[in-house]
C-alpha positions in Angstrom: 142.3 81.4 65.2 140.4 78.2 65.7 138.5 76.3 62.4 135.3 76.9 64.7 136.4 80.8 64.6 137.0 80.9 61.0 133.6 78.8 60.3 131.6 81.3 62.1 133.4 84.6 60.4 132.5 82.7 57.3 128.9 81.9 58.1 128.6 85.5 59.7 129.5 87.6 56.3 127.6 84.9 54.3 124.5 86.1 56.2 125.0 89.6 56.7 125.3 89.9 52.5 121.9 88.1 52.8 120.7 90.1 55.2 121.6 93.8 53.4 120.1 91.7 49.6 116.5 91.2 51.6 116.7 95.1 52.6 117.5 96.1 49.2 114.3 93.5 47.5 112.2 94.8 50.5 112.6 98.4 49.6 112.7 97.8 45.4 109.1 96.0 46.6 108.0 98.7 48.6 108.4 101.5 46.1 107.3 99.4 43.2 103.8 98.8 45.3 103.7 102.8 45.1 104.6 103.1 41.4 103.8 100.5 40.1 104.6 101.4 36.7 108.4 101.8 38.1 110.8 99.2 36.5 114.8 99.4 37.8 117.0 100.4 35.1 119.3 98.0 33.6 122.4 99.3 35.8 124.4 96.2 34.4 124.8 97.4 31.0 124.2 100.8 30.9 127.8 101.7 32.6 129.9 99.4 30.4 128.7 100.6 26.7 129.3 104.1 25.3 126.1 106.2 24.9 124.5 106.3 21.4 122.6 109.3 22.0 122.7 112.5 20.1 124.3 115.2 22.0 122.1 117.5 23.6 121.8 120.6 21.1 121.3 124.4 22.4 
């Protein structure tokens, strides 16, 4: 495998990641266009912290 193949592989992987990020941004902007009050949930910290809500009462 030559050096040019390695560079091309890294470049194509980075461009593919960029492509998917742009599609995700497009979809989120499209959702916000139709529902202006919607905001994405704080997904970064919500799964790592234990829930402080009380259990559901019957």
